[in-house]
MARSENU-737525 format. One record per residue: residue in one letter; x, y, z of N, C-alpha, C in turn. Coordinates in pm, whole numbers. Example, Ala and Ser with C-alpha at 12.3 -4.5 7.8 and 13.67 -1.06 7.14 Angstrom:
BEGIN
{'a',{1319,-569,780},{1230,-450,780},{1320,-330,780}}
{'s',{1285,-225,708},{1367,-106,714},{1290,3,787}}
//
This chain:
BEGIN
{'m',{1632,-13968,4265},{1767,-14004,4182},{1709,-13993,4046}}
{'g',{1818,-13985,3949},{1785,-13991,3821},{1930,-14033,3735}}
{'r',{1879,-14024,3600},{2002,-14027,3507},{2049,-13898,3437}}
{'l',{2180,-13900,3485},{2257,-13767,3455},{2375,-13796,3344}}
{'l',{2406,-13711,3275},{2490,-13679,3175},{2610,-13578,3233}}
{'v',{2733,-13625,3204},{2854,-13552,3277},{2931,-13541,3137}}
{'t',{2942,-13446,3082},{3060,-13439,2978},{3198,-13409,3034}}
{'g',{3291,-13453,2963},{3420,-13409,3030},{3448,-13486,3151}}
{'a',{3383,-13602,3144},{3374,-13691,3274},{3507,-13750,3325}}
{'a',{3626,-13755,3223},{3750,-13816,3259},{3826,-13700,3306}}
{'g',{3807,-13594,3292},{3912,-13472,3356},{3883,-13443,3509}}
{'f',{3950,-13353,3535},{3991,-13318,3673},{3837,-13292,3770}}
{'i',{3761,-13202,3735},{3630,-13168,3789},{3548,-13287,3761}}
{'g',{3535,-13327,3617},{3440,-13411,3581},{3427,-13545,3642}}
{'s',{3532,-13581,3674},{3565,-13724,3738},{3525,-13720,3892}}
{'h',{3538,-13603,3952},{3510,-13599,4083},{3355,-13588,4098}}
{'l',{3304,-13504,3969},{3161,-13492,3996},{3082,-13613,3972}}
{'c',{3115,-13690,3860},{3062,-13854,3845},{3073,-13912,3982}}
{'e',{3179,-13910,4046},{3199,-13987,4165},{3087,-13939,4271}}
{'r',{3065,-13817,4272},{2980,-13767,4380},{2824,-13822,4337}}
{'l',{2816,-13810,4222},{2658,-13816,4168},{2653,-13967,4197}}
{'l',{2742,-14052,4170},{2718,-14198,4191},{2693,-14243,4338}}
{'h',{2777,-14160,4416},{2762,-14181,4559},{2615,-14131,4624}}
{'a',{2547,-14043,4543},{2436,-13984,4575},{2323,-14090,4533}}
{'g',{2342,-14192,4445},{2245,-14287,4405},{2194,-14254,4273}}
{'h',{2272,-14169,4194},{2229,-14152,4051},{2289,-14242,3951}}
{'d',{2220,-14256,3831},{2283,-14308,3714},{2351,-14208,3660}}
{'v',{2476,-14247,3610},{2581,-14152,3537},{2606,-14209,3406}}
{'i',{2584,-14118,3291},{2663,-14149,3168},{2770,-14052,3156}}
{'g',{2901,-14080,3136},{3000,-13983,3145},{3026,-13973,2995}}
{'l',{3051,-13882,2931},{3091,-13856,2792},{3247,-13781,2785}}
{'d',{3340,-13837,2731},{3465,-13781,2722},{3540,-13831,2581}}
{'c',{3606,-13751,2512},{3675,-13797,2395},{3833,-13806,2412}}
{'f',{3878,-13791,2539},{4020,-13820,2560},{4125,-13724,2480}}
{'t',{4093,-13584,2457},{4181,-13539,2382},{4330,-13545,2433}}
{'d',{4420,-13495,2343},{4569,-13512,2361},{4605,-13358,2438}}
{'a',{4504,-13265,2491},{4535,-13129,2542},{4638,-13171,2660}}
{'y',{4621,-13279,2729},{4744,-13334,2836},{4731,-13507,2802}}
{'d',{4802,-13574,2889},{4839,-13687,2860},{4678,-13791,2891}}
{'p',{4632,-13823,2790},{4499,-13882,2784},{4507,-14048,2899}}
{'a',{4614,-14073,2910},{4658,-14180,3006},{4604,-14140,3164}}
{'l',{4644,-13997,3194},{4611,-13942,3318},{4442,-13930,3340}}
{'k',{4404,-13914,3226},{4240,-13898,3228},{4178,-14029,3255}}
{'r',{4243,-14155,3175},{4195,-14279,3198},{4234,-14310,3345}}
{'r',{4309,-14276,3408},{4381,-14293,3552},{4254,-14235,3632}}
{'n',{4187,-14132,3604},{4094,-14056,3667},{3948,-14169,3685}}
{'v',{3925,-14191,3551},{3800,-14261,3548},{3802,-14407,3560}}
{'q',{3914,-14455,3600},{3922,-14598,3592},{3827,-14655,3712}}
{'p',{3827,-14598,3830},{3748,-14641,3944},{3587,-14648,3925}}
{'l',{3575,-14547,3819},{3441,-14540,3787},{3372,-14642,3701}}
{'l',{3449,-14713,3639},{3439,-14827,3531},{3361,-14943,3613}}
{'a',{3387,-14951,3739},{3365,-15071,3818},{3233,-15060,3874}}
{'k',{3168,-14946,3868},{3030,-14898,3896},{2925,-14941,3811}}
{'s',{2821,-15000,3868},{2726,-15083,3781},{2635,-14937,3729}}
{'r',{2638,-14836,3774},{2545,-14736,3748},{2616,-14622,3663}}
{'f',{2736,-14663,3632},{2831,-14559,3561},{2849,-14627,3427}}
{'r',{2828,-14537,3312},{2856,-14569,3170},{2919,-14472,3113}}
{'l',{3034,-14515,3040},{3117,-14436,2984},{3117,-14435,2827}}
{'i',{3099,-14304,2768},{3095,-14311,2635},{3223,-14242,2589}}
{'e',{3309,-14302,2491},{3428,-14223,2432},{3396,-14166,2323}}
{'e',{3337,-14066,2303},{3305,-13987,2184},{3327,-13846,2190}}
{'d',{3332,-13765,2092},{3324,-13646,2082},{3173,-13600,2071}}
{'l',{3131,-13511,2176},{3005,-13446,2153},{2972,-13378,2026}}
{'r',{3058,-13333,1943},{3036,-13236,1807},{2997,-13373,1733}}
{'r',{3038,-13478,1726},{3044,-13578,1638},{2925,-13696,1662}}
{'v',{2890,-13711,1775},{2789,-13810,1827},{2629,-13788,1821}}
{'p',{2537,-13866,1784},{2428,-13829,1795},{2378,-13800,1943}}
{'m',{2362,-13679,1974},{2346,-13638,2118},{2198,-13700,2173}}
{'e',{2131,-13677,2073},{1992,-13683,2092},{1951,-13847,2134}}
{'e',{2024,-13931,2085},{2011,-14069,2136},{2072,-14081,2278}}
{'i',{2195,-14017,2301},{2256,-14026,2421},{2172,-13944,2533}}
{'l',{2082,-13851,2502},{2021,-13765,2589},{1881,-13821,2620}}
{'d',{1840,-13941,2563},{1730,-14007,2595},{1733,-14079,2736}}
{'g',{1636,-14030,2798},{1590,-14069,2932},{1703,-13981,3036}}
{'v',{1797,-13899,2977},{1873,-13808,3088},{1757,-13720,3149}}
{'d',{1809,-13693,3258},{1730,-13586,3349},{1805,-13439,3372}}
{'a',{1940,-13455,3336},{2013,-13344,3398},{2145,-13338,3301}}
{'v',{2221,-13236,3282},{2333,-13232,3202},{2429,-13154,3266}}
{'f',{2559,-13199,3302},{2671,-13112,3372},{2768,-13099,3256}}
{'h',{2761,-12985,3190},{2860,-12971,3072},{3010,-12933,3129}}
{'q',{3073,-13028,3148},{3220,-12988,3224},{3340,-12992,3094}}
{'a',{3307,-13023,2988},{3401,-13064,2888},{3438,-12915,2814}}
{'a',{3588,-12907,2812},{3621,-12796,2744},{3773,-12800,2725}}
{'q',{3824,-12723,2618},{3963,-12705,2576},{4010,-12595,2710}}
{'a',{4096,-12644,2794},{4122,-12548,2909},{4255,-12510,2889}}
{'g',{4300,-12376,2983},{4420,-12332,2977},{4426,-12196,2892}}
{'v',{4481,-12089,2953},{4492,-11955,2915},{4614,-11943,2841}}
{'r',{4737,-12000,2858},{4864,-11955,2796},{4869,-12040,2652}}
{'t',{4802,-12131,2626},{4788,-12224,2497},{4656,-12167,2406}}
{'s',{4597,-12050,2472},{4471,-12052,2359},{4520,-11933,2274}}
{'w',{4618,-11883,2266},{4656,-11776,2168},{4701,-11853,2043}}
{'g',{4703,-11776,1927},{4740,-11814,1801},{4675,-11885,1735}}
{'g',{4745,-12009,1664},{4677,-12114,1565},{4602,-12183,1680}}
{'r',{4647,-12197,1802},{4561,-12299,1874},{4397,-12258,1901}}
{'f',{4369,-12116,1889},{4238,-12054,1925},{4114,-12153,1839}}
{'r',{4150,-12191,1720},{4052,-12260,1657},{4009,-12403,1732}}
{'d',{4112,-12455,1810},{4076,-12572,1903},{3977,-12524,2002}}
{'y',{3999,-12407,2073},{3926,-12345,2184},{3774,-12314,2138}}
{'l',{3784,-12246,2011},{3658,-12228,1946},{3558,-12334,1924}}
{'s',{3623,-12436,1875},{3540,-12555,1836},{3491,-12623,1986}}
{'a',{3601,-12657,2068},{3565,-12727,2184},{3492,-12666,2270}}
{'n',{3503,-12497,2304},{3427,-12423,2394},{3301,-12380,2356}}
{'v',{3297,-12335,2215},{3179,-12272,2166},{3095,-12346,2083}}
{'e',{3154,-12396,1988},{3069,-12488,1895},{3031,-12613,1944}}
{'a',{3103,-12685,2052},{3040,-12796,2113},{2935,-12786,2216}}
{'t',{2956,-12639,2281},{2849,-12593,2373},{2711,-12581,2305}}
{'q',{2729,-12506,2180},{2622,-12492,2098},{2556,-12614,2068}}
{'s',{2635,-12700,2015},{2569,-12837,1967},{2485,-12908,2075}}
{'l',{2534,-12913,2202},{2490,-12957,2300},{2350,-12912,2356}}
{'l',{2373,-12755,2372},{2231,-12687,2386},{2111,-12706,2285}}
{'e',{2179,-12738,2151},{2053,-12756,2027},{1998,-12902,2092}}
{'a',{2082,-13006,2105},{2037,-13134,2145},{1929,-13123,2262}}
{'c',{1977,-13051,2350},{1897,-13034,2472},{1766,-12951,2446}}
{'r',{1751,-12855,2336},{1668,-12776,2343},{1514,-12827,2341}}
{'g',{1511,-12943,2262},{1386,-13004,2231},{1323,-13094,2353}}
{'r',{1400,-13090,2458},{1353,-13181,2561},{1278,-13099,2662}}
{'g',{1277,-12974,2665},{1207,-12866,2738},{1181,-12916,2895}}
{'a',{1061,-12944,2916},{1030,-12958,3054},{1097,-13113,3095}}
{'r',{1140,-13193,3014},{1158,-13317,3065},{1340,-13310,3123}}
{'l',{1376,-13199,3103},{1534,-13195,3136},{1530,-13105,3274}}
{'r',{1577,-13166,3349},{1564,-13106,3504},{1653,-12984,3521}}
{'r',{1766,-13017,3453},{1879,-12896,3495},{2013,-12893,3374}}
{'f',{2043,-12785,3344},{2161,-12801,3265},{2256,-12700,3328}}
{'v',{2372,-12759,3381},{2493,-12688,3457},{2612,-12682,3372}}
{'y',{2634,-12555,3345},{2759,-12529,3256},{2880,-12462,3360}}
{'a',{2987,-12539,3318},{3096,-12512,3375},{3168,-12373,3329}}
{'s',{3161,-12248,3377},{3229,-12145,3329},{3353,-12110,3397}}
{'s',{3388,-12001,3407},{3539,-11955,3465},{3533,-11840,3491}}
{'s',{3619,-11810,3608},{3675,-11669,3642},{3754,-11582,3532}}
{'s',{3793,-11660,3445},{3849,-11595,3328},{3736,-11489,3252}}
{'v',{3611,-11513,3251},{3541,-11425,3203},{3549,-11278,3230}}
{'y',{3637,-11250,3362},{3624,-11117,3390},{3755,-11056,3372}}
{'g',{3854,-11138,3332},{3983,-11055,3283},{4042,-10979,3419}}
{'d',{4058,-10874,3398},{4147,-10776,3487},{4038,-10714,3557}}
{'a',{3990,-10756,3664},{3845,-10710,3724},{3883,-10558,3791}}
{'e',{3775,-10497,3773},{3783,-10352,3836},{3762,-10344,3981}}
{'r',{3719,-10441,4067},{3675,-10438,4214},{3687,-10576,4259}}
{'f',{3718,-10604,4381},{3738,-10715,4450},{3669,-10703,4601}}
{'p',{3611,-10795,4650},{3583,-10916,4545},{3471,-10892,4424}}
{'t',{3483,-10983,4344},{3437,-10920,4205},{3284,-11009,4207}}
{'a',{3167,-10932,4161},{3052,-10987,4180},{2977,-11020,4026}}
{'e',{2907,-11087,4018},{2843,-11151,3905},{2807,-11058,3789}}
{'d',{2758,-10930,3846},{2717,-10837,3752},{2831,-10724,3717}}
{'d',{2959,-10756,3767},{3085,-10658,3733},{3091,-10681,3585}}
{'p',{3164,-10600,3523},{3200,-10617,3372},{3275,-10752,3349}}
{'k',{3222,-10791,3234},{3320,-10907,3166},{3397,-10879,3065}}
{'l',{3530,-10866,3072},{3621,-10823,2985},{3735,-10912,2972}}
{'p',{3716,-11038,2933},{3834,-11140,2933},{3962,-11078,2883}}
{'v',{4071,-11131,2930},{4219,-11075,2881},{4272,-11205,2803}}
{'s',{4226,-11308,2774},{4287,-11400,2710},{4158,-11483,2602}}
{'p',{4200,-11542,2485},{4101,-11607,2398},{4032,-11713,2487}}
{'y',{4123,-11796,2574},{4005,-11882,2636},{3894,-11835,2709}}
{'g',{3922,-11690,2803},{3823,-11665,2862},{3710,-11600,2789}}
{'v',{3752,-11555,2634},{3633,-11502,2545},{3551,-11640,2516}}
{'t',{3611,-11744,2502},{3536,-11859,2460},{3443,-11918,2578}}
{'k',{3501,-11906,2718},{3407,-11935,2812},{3282,-11835,2827}}
{'l',{3316,-11709,2793},{3204,-11605,2801},{3104,-11633,2721}}
{'a',{3142,-11665,2573},{3048,-11714,2472},{2961,-11821,2500}}
{'g',{3032,-11915,2572},{2940,-12031,2607},{2830,-12012,2711}}
{'e',{2902,-11921,2821},{2797,-11831,2907},{2665,-11781,2826}}
{'l',{2717,-11716,2730},{2609,-11614,2657},{2508,-11728,2557}}
{'l',{2553,-11818,2526},{2492,-11927,2456},{2394,-11972,2554}}
{'v',{2433,-12034,2667},{2360,-12106,2772},{2232,-12011,2796}}
{'r',{2268,-11880,2861},{2164,-11785,2872},{2035,-11790,2741}}
{'l',{2104,-11752,2628},{2019,-11769,2502},{1941,-11875,2499}}
{'y',{1986,-11995,2500},{1905,-12115,2516},{1783,-12106,2624}}
{'a',{1843,-12055,2760},{1741,-12069,2870},{1627,-11955,2851}}
{'v',{1670,-11854,2807},{1562,-11753,2772},{1481,-11776,2664}}
{'q',{1526,-11834,2559},{1447,-11837,2420},{1373,-11953,2437}}
{'y',{1427,-12073,2491},{1381,-12214,2491},{1312,-12259,2603}}
{'g',{1366,-12202,2728},{1321,-12265,2854},{1384,-12358,2904}}
{'l',{1523,-12368,2844},{1594,-12451,2915},{1639,-12411,3055}}
{'p',{1628,-12511,3159},{1636,-12451,3289},{1807,-12470,3307}}
{'a',{1868,-12385,3286},{2020,-12398,3270},{2084,-12266,3383}}
{'v',{2192,-12298,3446},{2258,-12212,3501},{2414,-12240,3493}}
{'s',{2489,-12112,3500},{2646,-12118,3478},{2711,-12117,3602}}
{'l',{2818,-12194,3609},{2914,-12166,3729},{3042,-12125,3717}}
{'r',{3068,-12021,3756},{3210,-11949,3724},{3305,-11996,3840}}
{'y',{3386,-12082,3795},{3491,-12135,3895},{3593,-12050,3908}}
{'f',{3636,-12016,4051},{3772,-11971,4050},{3862,-12036,4091}}
{'t',{3980,-12064,4016},{4102,-12172,4027},{4081,-12298,4109}}
{'v',{4015,-12381,4045},{3973,-12505,4128},{4121,-12581,4149}}
{'y',{4154,-12650,4276},{4252,-12727,4277},{4235,-12842,4373}}
{'g',{4318,-12953,4385},{4284,-13073,4464},{4339,-13188,4398}}
{'p',{4321,-13308,4444},{4348,-13450,4384},{4296,-13437,4228}}
{'r',{4404,-13468,4150},{4360,-13502,4011},{4349,-13359,3931}}
{'q',{4416,-13264,3981},{4442,-13122,3926},{4531,-13169,3798}}
{'r',{4483,-13084,3682},{4553,-13115,3566},{4713,-13081,3575}}
{'p',{4804,-13160,3521},{4953,-13140,3517},{5003,-13003,3489}}
{'d',{4919,-12930,3410},{4971,-12814,3371},{4945,-12709,3477}}
{'m',{4855,-12717,3574},{4813,-12626,3675},{4916,-12600,3768}}
{'m',{4877,-12499,3830},{4995,-12434,3920},{5011,-12512,4041}}
{'f',{4929,-12565,4120},{4959,-12618,4242},{5024,-12765,4211}}
{'h',{4976,-12837,4099},{5000,-12953,4041},{5163,-12961,4003}}
{'r',{5196,-12838,3927},{5324,-12804,3890},{5426,-12783,4010}}
{'f',{5367,-12709,4115},{5443,-12666,4227},{5493,-12789,4305}}
{'f',{5388,-12866,4334},{5396,-12986,4432},{5505,-13084,4366}}
{'r',{5480,-13093,4252},{5556,-13196,4172},{5701,-13141,4173}}
{'a',{5741,-13055,4152},{5863,-12983,4155},{5904,-12983,4286}}
{'i',{5869,-12979,4397},{5890,-12965,4524},{5930,-13097,4553}}
{'l',{5843,-13194,4539},{5867,-13351,4577},{5970,-13426,4497}}
{'r',{6007,-13354,4379},{6120,-13391,4310},{6233,-13347,4318}}
{'n',{6237,-13231,4403},{6350,-13138,4410},{6399,-13054,4281}}
{'e',{6279,-13026,4207},{6309,-12956,4082},{6280,-12795,4097}}
{'e',{6327,-12736,3972},{6297,-12583,3978},{6143,-12556,3957}}
{'i',{6096,-12443,4032},{5953,-12421,3981},{5973,-12289,3908}}
{'v',{5888,-12280,3808},{5871,-12156,3717},{5764,-12084,3790}}
{'v',{5785,-11979,3832},{5674,-11893,3867},{5664,-11758,3751}}
{'y',{5550,-11755,3666},{5516,-11657,3597},{5498,-11514,3648}}
{'g',{5575,-11412,3628},{5553,-11290,3706},{5629,-11277,3813}}
{'d',{5588,-11146,3908},{5678,-11140,4027},{5643,-11229,4151}}
{'g',{5530,-11289,4133},{5460,-11389,4265},{5385,-11303,4346}}
{'r',{5361,-11184,4324},{5258,-11114,4404},{5124,-11100,4346}}
{'q',{5096,-11175,4229},{4968,-11181,4190},{4887,-11250,4271}}
{'t',{4762,-11238,4292},{4673,-11299,4398},{4572,-11399,4316}}
{'r',{4504,-11487,4368},{4426,-11598,4324},{4309,-11638,4430}}
{'d',{4187,-11645,4384},{4095,-11719,4486},{4112,-11844,4444}}
{'f',{4161,-11935,4541},{4152,-12081,4525},{4047,-12148,4580}}
{'t',{3980,-12227,4503},{3856,-12328,4525},{3887,-12467,4541}}
{'y',{3873,-12535,4663},{3906,-12681,4650},{3789,-12738,4596}}
{'i',{3853,-12871,4522},{3765,-12945,4428},{3602,-12971,4521}}
{'d',{3635,-13024,4631},{3501,-13049,4716},{3401,-12950,4687}}
{'d',{3444,-12842,4736},{3347,-12717,4727},{3278,-12694,4574}}
{'a',{3378,-12704,4456},{3344,-12690,4343},{3236,-12786,4310}}
{'i',{3231,-12927,4381},{3140,-13036,4337},{3009,-13005,4401}}
{'e',{3025,-12931,4525},{2924,-12915,4620},{2832,-12832,4555}}
{'a',{2879,-12722,4488},{2798,-12630,4407},{2740,-12702,4296}}
{'n',{2775,-12788,4237},{2715,-12865,4104},{2581,-12929,4164}}
{'l',{2610,-13008,4276},{2508,-13079,4334},{2401,-12992,4385}}
{'r',{2424,-12862,4445},{2329,-12788,4481},{2244,-12708,4371}}
{'a',{2342,-12690,4253},{2267,-12611,4142},{2169,-12740,4079}}
{'l',{2199,-12849,4083},{2103,-12947,4046},{1968,-12939,4096}}
{'d',{1930,-12913,4203},{1834,-12913,4301},{1752,-12774,4327}}
{'t',{1836,-12665,4276},{1794,-12526,4310},{1743,-12447,4183}}
{'p',{1613,-12412,4158},{1575,-12346,4053},{1636,-12198,4051}}
{'t',{1669,-12138,3948},{1717,-11988,3929},{1663,-11933,3799}}
{'e',{1675,-11812,3808},{1634,-11731,3689},{1715,-11794,3572}}
{'p',{1657,-11803,3429},{1700,-11855,3317},{1846,-11822,3288}}
{'g',{1918,-11896,3287},{2071,-11878,3258},{2129,-11790,3324}}
{'l',{2105,-11809,3454},{2203,-11723,3558},{2343,-11782,3577}}
{'a',{2429,-11678,3603},{2568,-11732,3611},{2582,-11688,3766}}
{'l',{2654,-11772,3836},{2709,-11757,3959},{2854,-11801,3998}}
{'n',{2930,-11711,4061},{3060,-11732,4120},{3048,-11828,4225}}
{'i',{3169,-11911,4179},{3227,-12023,4287},{3348,-12029,4327}}
{'g',{3360,-11957,4452},{3485,-11936,4491},{3530,-12011,4630}}
{'g',{3671,-12005,4664},{3705,-12088,4783},{3711,-12010,4903}}
{'g',{3696,-11882,4884},{3692,-11793,5007},{3829,-11737,5046}}
{'t',{3939,-11786,4990},{4068,-11772,5005},{4140,-11682,4932}}
{'r',{4171,-11579,4911},{4271,-11481,4827},{4375,-11498,4857}}
{'i',{4501,-11527,4815},{4632,-11520,4852},{4704,-11506,4739}}
{'g',{4849,-11439,4763},{4937,-11428,4682},{5027,-11562,4630}}
{'i',{5067,-11583,4492},{5113,-11678,4467},{5246,-11733,4576}}
{'e',{5329,-11625,4586},{5448,-11655,4671},{5407,-11707,4828}}
{'e',{5296,-11637,4872},{5244,-11681,5012},{5185,-11819,5008}}
{'a',{5120,-11846,4908},{5054,-12006,4877},{5198,-12088,4876}}
{'l',{5316,-12054,4793},{5399,-12156,4783},{5470,-12171,4938}}
{'g',{5472,-12055,5008},{5521,-12078,5146},{5434,-12192,5201}}
{'v',{5306,-12167,5217},{5224,-12282,5279},{5260,-12424,5215}}
{'m',{5300,-12432,5094},{5316,-12571,5036},{5461,-12589,5074}}
{'e',{5534,-12548,5089},{5675,-12562,5157},{5667,-12617,5297}}
{'r',{5586,-12544,5363},{5555,-12588,5528},{5486,-12733,5510}}
{'i',{5398,-12742,5423},{5322,-12890,5408},{5419,-13008,5370}}
{'a',{5503,-12959,5287},{5593,-13051,5225},{5714,-13082,5302}}
{'g',{5764,-12992,5379},{5866,-12972,5477},{6002,-12966,5397}}
{'r',{5991,-12878,5278},{6097,-12869,5188},{6086,-12736,5121}}
{'k',{6194,-12669,5102},{6211,-12540,5028},{6221,-12571,4864}}
{'a',{6143,-12470,4807},{6129,-12483,4677},{6205,-12389,4591}}
{'a',{6283,-12439,4498},{6372,-12356,4417},{6304,-12297,4327}}
{'i',{6314,-12171,4315},{6231,-12084,4249},{6289,-12017,4136}}
{'r',{6231,-12020,3994},{6290,-11925,3889},{6177,-11826,3850}}
{'h',{6196,-11699,3837},{6060,-11628,3790},{6088,-11598,3627}}
{'e',{5982,-11607,3557},{5974,-11553,3429},{5868,-11467,3397}}
{'d',{5877,-11392,3263},{5784,-11309,3254},{5630,-11353,3271}}
{'a',{5542,-11245,3288},{5402,-11304,3318},{5367,-11338,3174}}
{'s',{5274,-11430,3180},{5211,-11497,3042},{5082,-11372,2996}}
{'p',{5095,-11358,2860},{4956,-11290,2818},{4850,-11355,2853}}
{'g',{4746,-11282,2909},{4635,-11345,2943},{4613,-11400,3092}}
{'d',{4702,-11366,3151},{4699,-11407,3304},{4626,-11260,3358}}
{'a',{4531,-11285,3418},{4473,-11188,3536},{4591,-11162,3648}}
{'r',{4594,-11050,3672},{4687,-11009,3796},{4616,-11061,3908}}
{'h',{4473,-11028,3965},{4415,-11064,4047},{4274,-11117,4040}}
{'t',{4252,-11229,4113},{4078,-11267,4122},{4043,-11287,4263}}
{'a',{3925,-11255,4262},{3849,-11290,4413},{3707,-11292,4381}}
{'a',{3623,-11353,4436},{3503,-11407,4405},{3420,-11350,4495}}
{'s',{3304,-11263,4486},{3205,-11248,4564},{3117,-11348,4559}}
{'t',{3095,-11440,4679},{3015,-11557,4689},{2868,-11536,4734}}
{'q',{2836,-11420,4768},{2707,-11393,4833},{2594,-11441,4732}}
{'a',{2589,-11431,4623},{2473,-11489,4539},{2485,-11654,4532}}
{'a',{2560,-11709,4562},{2583,-11863,4583},{2549,-11913,4698}}
{'l',{2572,-11797,4824},{2521,-11833,4930},{2365,-11814,4963}}
{'r',{2335,-11708,4919},{2178,-11681,4907},{2103,-11785,4829}}
{'l',{2126,-11820,4718},{2056,-11888,4621},{2088,-12066,4650}}
{'l',{2212,-12076,4663},{2238,-12220,4696},{2260,-12260,4824}}
{'g',{2285,-12161,4927},{2335,-12217,5069},{2462,-12242,5070}}
{'l',{2549,-12220,4969},{2681,-12261,4960},{2769,-12175,5034}}
{'r',{2840,-12249,5107},{2975,-12188,5197},{3083,-12244,5163}}
{'p',{3198,-12215,5126},{3336,-12278,5134},{3352,-12374,5234}}
{'a',{3387,-12472,5249},{3394,-12579,5360},{3543,-12604,5374}}
{'v',{3628,-12606,5279},{3791,-12623,5296},{3859,-12515,5268}}
{'g',{3929,-12471,5373},{4021,-12397,5377},{4157,-12406,5276}}
{'l',{4225,-12344,5245},{4338,-12348,5163},{4443,-12439,5215}}
{'e',{4485,-12417,5348},{4611,-12506,5408},{4554,-12653,5421}}
{'d',{4441,-12665,5447},{4366,-12804,5453},{4362,-12857,5323}}
{'g',{4315,-12783,5214},{4301,-12835,5088},{4422,-12875,5023}}
{'l',{4520,-12794,5048},{4678,-12822,5004},{4706,-12934,5070}}
{'a',{4697,-12963,5197},{4769,-13060,5272},{4691,-13211,5197}}
{'r',{4572,-13191,5177},{4509,-13305,5107},{4555,-13348,4947}}
{'m',{4579,-13236,4885},{4649,-13236,4765},{4779,-13296,4769}}
{'h',{4863,-13267,4859},{4994,-13293,4900},{5007,-13457,4902}}
{'a',{4905,-13509,4991},{4909,-13656,5020},{4879,-13729,4890}}
{'w',{4769,-13678,4804},{4753,-13738,4673},{4853,-13746,4605}}
{'m',{4932,-13615,4580},{5069,-13583,4493},{5145,-13705,4535}}
{'i',{5188,-13738,4636},{5259,-13835,4700},{5241,-13969,4643}}
{'r',{5116,-14003,4644},{5060,-14135,4589},{5051,-14129,4424}}
{'y',{5034,-14001,4388},{5037,-13993,4240},{5152,-14028,4173}}
{'l',{5258,-13947,4234},{5396,-13968,4178},{5471,-14090,4190}}
{'a',{5404,-14180,4295},{5454,-14302,4324},{5388,-14409,4245}}
{'g',{5299,-14363,4144},{5215,-14466,4060},{5119,-14530,4120}}
{'e',{5070,-14501,4230},{4984,-14576,4324},{4837,-14542,4245}}
{'p',{4741,-14643,4259},{4617,-14642,4191},{4523,-14531,4282}}
{'e',{4443,-14494,4202},{4337,-14403,4299},{4262,-14476,4422}}
//
């Protein structure tokens, strides 16, 4: 057991991670600055059940402006989940927000961790499949070209490279996890499955960007969290990056059909032009994660969507977590 720091603790993945770490017997410090990238009230809903746990402490601060050395005192491992997320909003003037939150903040945290040396058990960085852009082959392996097609992807790749630099130069025991489209309860309201279920359950129109034949590798939240827990206890080469995928590559239209069957309702669909920066296809080679972490996706898409549908009903009814 140990004392662990989770940045972005009130977010979708961060709140689930805090939950699992507490359940495993760890003491957890959650750091979150509750930005307005989406409604901060939703993040407070995510983190509310954690506040009743005696081994959880929430710090409402921006890691770029808080004395991280004090927060890191006694911390055994860091899970850096905090980021400015979203491909479509990363263009134009908003890019400076992504640069600050995803690159400068990551460097600031790495710098604070640098002096801890052997005292730090692990530094786990949340990366993204967006680093690959329009990949050349599928499934895509970790050593395939990284050519992002969005400013967001550029910042996540920059974060990865910083993590590797600090791992190689200063011995930071760091690993990056490249998430492939994580979904499940508490998914951000701007993300696809959340938008689709909300529209289906409210009999509203669904906007599909592009022709609907683009494909994604969808990863259920429990599998993404399991990857983090295994990464905590598994040594790897300095700064290694690993794909974390769900093992299900499916077209958007086909996924919508699964959602309609689960909800027992037809969706009203309107197509709009594909957004700049959206990769046409994604699919993860997960052989490295299997070999090094012993990680196999445990939740298939239909099961995961059924769980998310049940949560969305409670969420839209305003029921507590």
